[in-house]
C-alpha positions in Angstrom: 7.6 26.4 -3.6 11.3 26.3 -1.5 10.9 24.3 1.9 7.8 23.0 1.3 7.0 20.1 3.7 4.2 17.5 3.0 3.3 15.3 6.1 2.1 12.1 5.0 -0.4 11.1 8.5 -3.5 9.1 9.9 -6.1 10.4 12.6 -4.9 8.1 15.1 -1.0 8.6 15.0 0.1 10.0 18.1 3.6 10.9 16.8 1.8 12.8 14.0 -0.4 15.2 16.3 3.2 15.9 18.1 5.1 16.3 15.3 2.1 18.8 13.8 2.1 20.5 17.2 5.7 21.1 17.5 5.7 22.5 13.6 2.6 24.8 14.1 4.9 26.2 17.4 7.9 26.5 15.6 6.3 28.4 12.2 7.2 25.4 9.5 4.5 25.4 7.1 3.2 21.9 5.6 0.6 20.4 3.8 -0.9 17.1 5.4 -1.9 14.4 3.5 -3.6 11.5 5.0 -2.5 7.9 3.6 -6.1 6.5 5.0 -7.7 8.4 2.1 -5.1 8.9 -0.2 -4.0 6.0 -1.9 -0.9 7.5 -3.5 -0.3 8.9 -0.3 -0.2 5.8 1.0 1.9 4.3 -1.7 4.8 7.0 -1.6 4.5 6.0 2.0 5.3 2.0 1.5 8.0 3.1 -1.0 9.8 5.1 1.6 9.9 2.4 3.9 10.3 -0.7 2.6 6.5 -1.5 2.5 5.3 -0.5 5.7 3.3 2.9 6.3 5.1 4.5 9.2 3.7 7.6 9.6 4.7 10.3 10.0 7.0 10.3 6.6 7.7 13.8 5.1 8.4 14.3 2.1 10.3 17.9 1.0 10.6 19.7 -2.3 14.3 18.3 -3.3 12.0 14.5 -3.3 14.5 13.5 0.2 11.7 12.1 2.7 12.2 11.8 6.9 10.6 9.0 8.8 8.9 10.1 12.6 11.6 12.9 12.5 11.9 15.3 15.7 11.5 19.1 14.6 15.0 20.0 14.8 15.9 17.3 12.6 13.3 19.3 10.2 14.7 22.2 11.2 17.6 21.2 10.1 17.0 19.8 6.9 14.9 23.0 6.1 18.1 25.4 6.7 15.6 27.0 9.8 
C-alpha cells in the first residue's frame, strides 16, 4: 500500500514513544515492529544503521529508511 511506514522500535526507547505520539497526532499510519522480539526486524535495523540497533528506524514502501527522524521529516518523505 503506498505511503506505508514500518517503525522499528523497542519498549524502552523514549524517542520511539515520542515519534509514535507525534505520528498518531498527525494521522500518519504505521506498523510497529519491536526489534527485541523480531530477529528479522533487528537485522533490518542493523543493516540500515551500520551494524547498530538504532531506533526508531522507519522503513518506507520505496525501501528507504530514516533513523530517528522528526515528524516533519516523515511528513515530507510521505508528501504530506
